[in-house]
RONUMI-688886 format. One line per 5 residues: number of its first residue (from 1); for each residue x, y, z of C-alpha. Coordinates in nm, 4 decimals. Example, Ala and Ser with C-alpha at 12.3 -4.5 7.8 and 13.67 -1.06 7.14 Angstrom:
BEGIN
1) 1.2300:-0.4500:0.7800  1.3670:-0.1060:0.7140
***
This chain:
BEGIN
1) 2.3966:13.5131:9.2366  2.1646:13.7463:9.4255  1.9587:13.7980:9.1108  1.8823:13.4282:9.0682  1.5102:13.3575:9.0460
6) 1.3986:13.1785:9.3610  1.0377:13.0928:9.2691  0.8513:13.0455:8.9422  0.4737:13.0750:8.9867  0.2951:12.9006:8.6971
11) -0.0680:12.9858:8.6193  -0.2560:12.8316:8.3245  -0.5355:13.0521:8.1904  -0.8301:12.9521:7.9764  -1.1070:13.2128:7.9570
16) -1.0204:13.3463:8.3015  -1.0937:13.7120:8.2278  -1.3213:13.7592:8.5289  -1.0617:13.6297:8.7773  -0.7455:13.8021:8.6572
21) -0.7781:14.1292:8.8500  -0.8451:13.9512:9.1801  -0.5536:13.7168:9.1202  -0.3058:13.9841:9.0129  -0.4013:14.2208:9.2942
26) -0.2869:13.9581:9.5463  0.0255:13.8701:9.3489  0.1292:14.2356:9.3491  0.1066:14.2378:9.7312  0.3298:13.9372:9.8002
31) 0.5696:14.0031:10.0892  0.8354:13.7811:9.9298  1.1516:13.9886:9.9038  1.3524:13.7540:9.6835  1.3571:13.7503:9.3031
36) 1.0588:13.5573:9.1594  0.8616:13.5282:8.8360  0.4987:13.4857:8.7318  0.4533:13.2621:8.4277  0.1108:13.2895:8.2663
41) 0.0295:13.0281:8.0013  -0.2680:13.1184:7.7852  -0.4451:12.8006:7.6745  -0.6012:12.9547:7.3607  -0.8544:13.1685:7.5484
46) -1.1442:13.3031:7.3438  -1.2391:13.5837:7.5850  -1.0407:13.8993:7.6720  -0.7953:13.7268:7.9089  -0.4876:13.8310:7.7106
51) -0.5963:14.1943:7.6855  -0.6637:14.2112:8.0606  -0.3287:14.0463:8.1446  -0.1397:14.2873:7.9193  -0.2847:14.5823:8.1101
56) -0.0713:14.4848:8.4093  0.2865:14.6095:8.4069  0.4361:14.3620:8.6520  0.8093:14.3406:8.5862  0.8230:13.9743:8.6867
61) 0.5323:13.8729:8.4592  0.5982:13.6493:8.1571  0.3208:13.5522:7.9163  0.3246:13.2495:7.6859  0.0506:13.1056:7.4672
66) -0.0472:12.7660:7.3288  -0.1590:12.7682:6.9619  -0.4779:12.5747:7.0432  -0.6692:12.4672:7.3516  -0.4770:12.1696:7.4921
71) -0.5833:12.1631:7.8572  -0.4162:12.2461:8.1880  -0.1598:11.9653:8.1605  -0.0092:12.1054:7.8410  -0.0245:12.4599:7.9785
76) 0.1559:12.3645:8.2988  0.4172:12.1674:8.1039  0.4907:12.4720:7.8918  0.5218:12.6733:8.2117  0.7706:12.4218:8.3518
81) 0.9812:12.4442:8.0354  0.9984:12.8237:8.0683  1.0551:12.8376:8.4455  1.3921:12.9536:8.5813  1.3228:12.9419:8.9545
86) 1.4894:12.7304:9.2181  1.1351:12.6279:9.3138  0.8104:12.5973:9.1178  0.4593:12.6570:9.2490  0.1322:12.6124:9.0577
91) -0.1889:12.8111:9.0925  -0.5201:12.8195:8.9059  -0.6364:13.1593:8.7843  -0.9673:13.1355:8.9751  -0.7861:13.0567:9.3026
96) -0.5740:13.2778:9.5283  -0.2526:13.2431:9.7234  -0.2044:13.4264:10.0507  0.0060:13.7434:10.0488  0.2573:13.5559:10.2641
101) 0.2412:13.2173:10.0931  0.5601:13.2475:9.8889  0.7672:13.3841:10.1787  0.6305:13.1303:10.4294  0.6848:12.8277:10.2082
106) 1.0255:12.9410:10.0820  1.1593:13.0154:10.4304  1.0508:12.6737:10.5577  1.1706:12.4934:10.2440  1.5213:12.6351:10.2843
111) 1.5213:12.5766:10.6596  1.4245:12.2090:10.6214  1.5991:12.1422:10.2882  1.2860:11.9641:10.1658  1.1913:11.8566:9.8144
116) 0.8351:11.9821:9.8472  0.6428:12.1911:10.0974  0.2672:12.2475:10.1089  0.0247:12.4379:10.3260  -0.3377:12.3762:10.4090
121) -0.6131:12.5515:10.2176  -0.9420:12.7349:10.2319  -1.2425:12.6257:10.0290  -1.4563:12.9334:9.9623  -1.8104:12.9392:9.8280
126) -2.0203:13.2564:9.8366  -1.7462:13.4333:10.0382  -1.7609:13.1683:10.3139  -1.4653:12.9468:10.4016  -1.6115:12.5966:10.4258
131) -1.2934:12.4722:10.5978  -1.2827:12.7255:10.8793  -1.0967:12.5471:11.1602  -1.0489:12.2316:10.9473  -0.7004:12.1040:10.8656
136) -0.5527:11.7928:10.7060  -0.3136:11.7435:10.9989  -0.3160:11.8563:11.3658  0.0205:12.0357:11.3453  0.3094:12.1170:11.1143
141) 0.4396:11.7892:10.9735  0.7759:11.6628:10.8533  0.7549:11.3554:10.6287  1.0641:11.1392:10.5896  1.1000:10.8709:10.3215
146) 0.8800:10.6086:10.4907  0.6185:10.8618:10.5987  0.5901:10.9903:10.2408  0.5252:10.6344:10.1227  0.2628:10.5867:10.3945
151) 0.1007:10.9161:10.2952  0.0803:10.8029:9.9334  -0.0881:10.4760:10.0302  -0.3275:10.6566:10.2640  -0.4701:10.8427:9.9638
156) -0.6072:10.5095:9.8343  -0.8175:10.4628:10.1472  -0.9259:10.8063:10.2636  -1.1669:11.0030:10.0390  -1.1739:11.2947:10.2855
161) -0.8251:11.4081:10.1761  -0.9722:11.5260:9.8483  -0.8594:11.8445:9.6786  -0.5159:11.9681:9.7811  -0.4266:11.6785:10.0044
166) -0.0662:11.5600:10.0166  -0.0989:11.4494:9.6536  -0.1743:11.7261:9.4061  0.0005:12.0188:9.2434  -0.1467:12.3567:9.3352
171) -0.0194:12.5661:9.6228  0.2931:12.3638:9.6965  0.6525:12.4712:9.6534  0.8527:12.2102:9.4599  1.2235:12.1976:9.3861
176) 1.2540:12.2525:9.0116  1.5535:12.0174:9.0063  1.3293:11.7305:9.1264  1.0952:11.7916:8.8314  1.3661:11.8327:8.5689
181) 1.6060:11.5616:8.6851  1.3297:11.3019:8.6973  1.1325:11.4302:8.3982  0.8111:11.4738:8.5980  0.5517:11.6335:8.3740
186) 0.1750:11.6395:8.3509  0.0158:11.3691:8.1376  -0.1282:11.5672:7.8467  -0.3720:11.2869:7.7640  -0.5417:11.3625:8.0966
191) -0.7858:11.6480:8.1506  -0.9186:11.5172:8.4811  -0.7186:11.4093:8.7881  -0.3975:11.5085:8.6110  -0.2944:11.6875:8.9303
196) -0.3180:11.3657:9.1314  -0.1046:11.1785:8.8776  0.1555:11.4545:8.8922  0.1482:11.4329:9.2713  0.2068:11.0559:9.2710
201) 0.4962:11.0855:9.0285  0.6470:11.3753:9.2224  0.6255:11.2131:9.5654  0.7736:10.8907:9.4329  1.1049:11.0798:9.3986
206) 1.0847:11.2869:9.7186  1.2968:11.2241:10.0264  1.1657:11.5068:10.2475  0.8257:11.6793:10.2472  0.6923:11.9441:10.4862
211) 0.3330:12.0440:10.5645  0.2560:12.3872:10.7141  -0.0672:12.4039:10.9142  -0.1820:12.7367:10.7750  -0.4555:12.7917:10.5189
216) -0.2459:12.9828:10.2683  -0.4081:12.8658:9.9431  -0.7688:12.9534:9.8613  -0.9651:12.7188:9.6373  -1.2875:12.8748:9.5103
221) -1.6062:12.6771:9.4503  -1.7853:12.8465:9.1618  -2.1323:12.6934:9.1180  -2.2881:12.7424:8.7739  -1.9520:12.8471:8.6266
226) -1.7503:12.6117:8.4093  -1.4129:12.5114:8.5485  -1.1314:12.2908:8.4245  -1.3166:11.9868:8.5638  -1.6417:12.0572:8.3866
231) -1.4629:12.1496:8.0649  -1.2712:11.8229:8.0831  -1.5917:11.6210:8.0983  -1.6801:11.7372:7.7483  -1.3840:11.5303:7.6305
236) -1.5321:11.2184:7.7864  -1.3966:10.9993:8.0625  -1.3537:10.6259:8.0268  -1.2293:10.3387:8.2364  -0.9156:10.3443:8.0228
241) -0.8378:10.6815:8.1794  -0.8888:10.5422:8.5305  -0.6457:10.2606:8.4489  -0.3956:10.5145:8.3186  -0.4056:10.6752:8.6645
246) -0.3404:10.3336:8.8190  -0.0465:10.2783:8.5845  0.1166:10.5929:8.7252  0.0359:10.4849:9.0812  0.1847:10.1388:9.0247
251) 0.5011:10.2906:8.8783  0.5261:10.5322:9.1715  0.4956:10.2517:9.4272  0.7594:10.0501:9.2417  0.9961:10.3449:9.2829
256) 0.9321:10.3307:9.6579  1.0543:9.9679:9.6530  0.7314:9.8089:9.7709  0.6955:9.4337:9.7178  0.5005:9.2937:9.4223
261) 0.2374:9.1641:9.6632  0.1922:9.5066:9.8224  0.1774:9.6792:9.4838  -0.0867:9.4351:9.3584  -0.2917:9.4952:9.6734
266) -0.2728:9.8735:9.6424  -0.3337:9.8612:9.2661  -0.6596:9.6722:9.3184  -0.7618:9.9046:9.6019  -0.6856:10.2064:9.3848
271) -0.8721:10.0646:9.0860  -1.1969:10.0635:9.2844  -1.1171:10.3799:9.4801  -1.0512:10.5904:9.1692  -1.3437:10.4391:8.9790
276) -1.5693:10.5553:9.2640  -1.3861:10.8873:9.2947  -1.4359:10.9517:8.9232  -1.8058:10.8669:8.9355  -1.8547:11.1236:9.2128
281) -1.6370:11.3777:9.0297  -1.8721:11.3423:8.7321  -2.1888:11.3469:8.9466  -2.1147:11.6469:9.1695  -2.1178:11.9088:8.8867
286) -2.4643:11.7821:8.7904  -2.5974:11.9023:9.1261  -2.4004:12.2260:9.1085  -2.5650:12.2959:8.7709  -2.2296:12.3094:8.5945
291) -2.3337:12.0384:8.3500  -2.6844:11.9281:8.2569  -2.8236:11.6162:8.4206  -2.8860:11.4690:8.0782  -2.5250:11.5136:7.9650
296) -2.3834:11.4144:8.3034  -2.5903:11.0955:8.3182  -2.4785:11.0014:7.9687  -2.1089:11.0438:8.0547  -2.1545:10.8643:8.3860
301) -2.3588:10.5788:8.2397  -2.0912:10.5044:7.9825  -1.8341:10.4794:8.2611  -2.0677:10.2701:8.4776  -2.1219:10.0216:8.1964
306) -1.7462:9.9841:8.1571  -1.6952:9.9423:8.5328  -1.9628:9.6743:8.5689  -1.8296:9.4749:8.2740  -1.4600:9.4920:8.3546
311) -1.3002:9.1660:8.4714  -1.0257:9.3376:8.6737  -1.2842:9.5391:8.8684  -1.4967:9.2270:8.9248  -1.1953:9.0648:9.0922
316) -1.0733:9.3771:9.2759  -1.4114:9.4616:9.4329  -1.4025:9.1356:9.6312  -1.1175:9.2650:9.8475  -1.1936:9.6373:9.8429
321) -1.1559:9.8068:10.1818  -1.3983:10.1019:10.1946  -1.3377:10.3815:10.4393  -1.5987:10.4615:10.7037  -1.6068:10.8063:10.5440
326) -1.7341:10.6855:10.2063  -2.0581:10.5402:10.0739  -2.1218:10.1761:10.1600  -2.3776:10.1480:9.8786  -2.1448:10.2269:9.5877
331) -1.9057:9.9318:9.6412  -2.2062:9.7011:9.6945  -2.3654:9.8219:9.3706  -2.0416:9.7489:9.1841  -2.0161:9.4047:9.3452
336) -2.3793:9.3273:9.2607  -2.3379:9.4742:8.9097  -2.6482:9.6879:8.9585  -2.6457:9.9944:8.7330  -2.9608:10.1541:8.8740
341) -2.8357:10.1146:9.2333  -2.4969:10.2565:9.1364  -2.6554:10.5628:8.9734  -2.8827:10.6098:9.2771  -2.5916:10.5703:9.5215
346) -2.3739:10.8170:9.3252  -2.6492:11.0799:9.3403  -2.6834:11.0343:9.7173  -2.3073:11.0464:9.7713  -2.2564:11.3551:9.5542
351) -2.5228:11.5495:9.7437  -2.3769:11.4250:10.0714  -2.0240:11.5440:9.9884  -2.1540:11.8860:9.8835  -2.3377:11.9154:10.2157
356) -2.0328:11.7960:10.4120  -1.8072:12.0489:10.2423  -2.0480:12.3343:10.3039  -2.0741:12.2371:10.6707  -1.6945:12.2343:10.7047
361) -1.6675:11.8624:10.7861  -1.4066:11.7938:10.5159
***
C-alpha cells in the first residue's frame, strides 16, 4: 500500500524544447515525499523535445507519444488513461509549479477530503509577476455543493476570473476517481477553451472544492512565441465551437439540478459572454504579435459575421447582463449588428486587458 502512486502529473508537450530544462529542474526539487509520477505526452513534436526529455533520468518519469499532432485535449486524455495516481494534476510545459505545490495541495486535499483543490497563480511576463498581491479570493475557501454551483454561474458574469479561475484544469489536484467514474475527458474537437469545458464538466460532479490562497502555479506570458492558443487559431474558430461550449455548460447545470428557467437564462448569458470572450481571445494575440493582424482579422471577421447573423444571439443579447469590468461597447455593437464598431471595440478591449494584466489589476 505504501508504494501506491499518490499523484500523477500530466504534461502535454508540443515543440516545448526550450522550456523542458526549466520545468524539469523544478520537478526534481519537489518536496513531496509520497510516491508520484510525471506523465509526459508528446504531441508529435517536430523539434528536439523528445531528445531533451530523454536526457533526464527521473525514475518517476513516463513518456508517451501521439502518432500525429492532435492538440492538448488528446494529449491530456492519453495522460489520463495512463495515470495511476490517487490524484491527477495538469501542467503546461511552458509553465511552472512551485516546489511545494504537490505537498501543499495533497496535504489539504486529504485533510478536507475534497474532490478538487486549487491554488492561486502568478502571471509572469519578462520575469515580472503581474499578479503580485492579487488573488481570486481574500482567504482560503471551502466550497460546498451550493457554493460550487454559485461559483460556476459566477464565471458567466465575471470576465476578471480569466485564466486559472475556479473553472479550468491546470494547477489543481483532482481525484482521479471523479474523472474515471464520471468519464470526464477533454473534448478533442476543441483546441481553444477546452480547459474551461473540462472545468465545467468536472465541477458538475464535485461535492467539495478547496481553494488555497497561495500563488503556487506560475503561468508564463510569452509574447511573440506561439502557444497552444495561437496554434489553435490556425484551425479556425467558429460560432459552432462557442455553442459546443454552451452545450457542455447546459449539461453541467442540469447535473446541478437547476430549473429549466434558470438554465435557459444562464445559457443565453453564456452564449453572449463566451462569444465576447472568444473575440478577445482571438484579438489579444494580434497585439502581442503572436499572429499577424491580417490573419487575426480574417479569423475574427468570420466569427463576427456569424455572431451578427445568428438568431439565438440576436435574442440573447436583449437580456445580456454585462459586468462593470467588461467593455460596454462590445455588447452594444452586437445588439446594433455593427461589424466595424465590434472590430473597433474588440481592439480597444484587447489592449485594455493587456494593460490591466501588466499593471496587476486582474
